N, C-alpha and C positions, 0 to 999 in steps of 0.2 A: 504494500500500500504506500509505503514511504517513497519507493522508487517511482511509482506512478505519479504521485503528487509532485515530486521533483521534476519529472519530465514535462508535466503540464505547465508548471510555473516557469521553467527555463525556456519553454517555447514562447511564452508571453512577453518576457522582459527583454530589455536591451542589453543588460549586463548579467548574463547567466552565471558568471563566476561568483557573484555576490549572493546567490541563492543558497540558503542553508535550511534544512528541515531537521528539527530535533524531535525525537519520538519519546514520549513519556508514557510508559505502560502502566495501566492499572488493572484491576481484576476483570472488570467488564468494559472498561473504557480506555481508549488510547487517545492521547492528546498530541496533535502535531503542531509544533511551534514553528512558524514560517518567518524567516527573516529575508528581506530583500533590500536593495539600496533605495534610498529615499526617492529619487526620481522615478523609479519603477513601481512605487507603491500604488499609484493611480491605475496603472495597467493591470495590476493583480486584482484590485478592488473593482474596477470597471464603473461604467456609468450607473449610478443609483445602486451600486453594489451587486449588479447582475452577474459579473464574472465570478466573484467570490461565492455568491449564492449557488452558481452552477457547480463549482468545485465542491462545495459542501454537500450538494445533492448527490454527486457521484460518490463521495465518501459515505454518505448515509445509505445509499443503495448497496454498496459493497459490504457495509457493516451489517445490513439486514441478512445478507447471505451468510456471513460468518458469525452471526449472532453476537456481535460486538458493537459498541458505539464509538464512533470516531468523531473527534472534535478538532476543528481547525482554528488556530489562533494566529493572527498576524501581528508580529511584534515589531516595534519601531527600533 
């Protein structure tokens, strides 16, 4: 899941070397902490948050299949 998230975000941004995804495992929940460069923040969030909402929807759909909950946090 982490690799998929990295691939999606790196395809969106101008500086893919600055993309880092940290995975925090819980019992039933996994939190992905996403860091991108400041100029690329708008590209990840998208207009009215639509891009990040689509990414979170993909994580949720995959989580249903694995019976786990995935949370995406974008850190500054």
